[in-house]
C-alpha positions as a Markdown table, in Angstrom:
| # | Residue | x | y | z |
|---|---|---|---|---|
| 1 | Unk | 33.9 | -36.5 | -15.3 |
| 2 | Unk | 34.5 | -36.0 | -18.5 |
| 3 | Unk | 36.7 | -33.5 | -20.1 |
| 4 | Unk | 33.8 | -31.3 | -21.4 |
| 5 | Unk | 32.2 | -30.8 | -18.0 |
| 6 | Unk | 35.6 | -30.1 | -16.4 |
| 7 | Unk | 36.2 | -27.0 | -18.9 |
| 8 | Unk | 32.5 | -25.3 | -18.5 |
| 9 | Unk | 32.9 | -25.4 | -14.8 |
| 10 | Unk | 36.4 | -23.7 | -15.1 |
| 11 | Unk | 34.6 | -21.2 | -17.6 |
| 12 | Unk | 31.6 | -20.9 | -15.3 |
| 13 | Unk | 34.2 | -19.7 | -12.3 |
| 14 | Unk | 35.8 | -17.5 | -14.4 |
| 15 | Unk | 33.0 | -15.7 | -15.0 |
| 16 | Unk | 31.7 | -15.3 | -11.8 |
| 17 | Unk | 35.2 | -14.1 | -10.5 |
| 18 | Unk | 35.3 | -11.7 | -13.7 |
| 19 | Unk | 31.9 | -10.7 | -13.0 |
| 20 | Unk | 32.8 | -10.1 | -8.8 |
| 21 | Unk | 35.8 | -8.0 | -9.8 |
| 22 | Unk | 33.8 | -5.4 | -12.0 |
| 23 | Unk | 31.3 | -5.4 | -9.5 |
| 24 | Unk | 33.5 | -4.4 | -6.5 |
| 25 | Unk | 35.2 | -1.9 | -9.0 |
| 26 | Unk | 31.9 | -0.8 | -10.8 |
| 27 | Unk | 30.2 | -0.2 | -7.3 |
| 28 | Unk | 33.2 | 1.4 | -5.3 |
| 29 | Unk | 31.8 | 4.7 | -5.9 |
| 30 | Unk | 28.6 | 6.6 | -5.9 |
| 31 | Unk | 27.0 | 10.2 | -6.0 |
| 32 | Unk | 24.1 | 11.2 | -4.3 |
| 33 | Unk | 21.6 | 14.0 | -4.7 |
| 34 | Unk | 18.7 | 14.8 | -2.4 |
| 35 | Unk | 16.5 | 17.9 | -3.0 |
| 36 | Unk | 13.9 | 18.8 | -0.2 |
| 37 | Unk | 11.7 | 21.5 | -0.8 |
| 38 | Unk | 9.2 | 23.1 | 2.3 |
| 39 | Unk | 6.0 | 25.0 | 1.4 |
| 40 | Unk | 4.0 | 27.5 | 3.5 |
| 41 | Unk | 1.0 | 29.7 | 2.0 |
| 42 | Unk | -0.7 | 31.9 | 4.1 |
| 43 | Unk | -4.1 | 33.1 | 2.6 |
| 44 | Unk | -4.7 | 37.1 | 3.7 |
| 45 | Unk | -7.8 | 39.2 | 2.8 |
| 46 | Unk | -9.6 | 38.6 | -0.4 |
| 47 | Unk | -8.4 | 36.5 | -2.8 |
| 48 | Unk | -5.0 | 37.5 | -2.4 |
| 49 | Unk | -1.9 | 34.8 | -1.0 |
| 50 | Unk | 1.5 | 34.9 | 0.0 |
| 51 | Unk | 3.7 | 31.4 | -1.0 |
| 52 | Unk | 6.9 | 31.1 | 0.5 |
| 53 | Unk | 8.6 | 28.3 | -0.6 |
| 54 | Unk | 12.7 | 26.9 | -0.2 |
| 55 | Unk | 14.6 | 24.4 | -1.7 |
| 56 | Unk | 17.4 | 22.8 | -0.3 |
| 57 | Unk | 19.6 | 20.7 | -2.3 |
| 58 | Unk | 22.6 | 18.4 | -0.7 |
| 59 | Unk | 25.4 | 17.1 | -2.8 |
| 60 | Unk | 27.5 | 13.6 | -1.6 |
| 61 | Unk | 30.3 | 12.3 | -3.7 |
| 62 | Unk | 30.8 | 8.9 | -1.9 |
| 63 | Unk | 34.1 | 8.0 | -4.0 |
| 64 | Unk | 36.9 | 6.1 | -3.4 |
| 65 | Unk | 40.1 | 7.7 | -2.9 |
| 66 | Unk | 43.1 | 5.6 | -4.0 |
């Protein structure tokens, strides 16, 4: 192997290692919000209607505690 090829391999390995470290630290936490909407309709006499709508919002914090 020539010196240029060895240098290219070393640089590639370093870039791969830095990318893996960046991903490990960058993906160590997440925040998730889920919204659930339920709707029920009840028709009464004539053109009068009643709509019942409920909304539930759940939040989850998955951050890593050090």
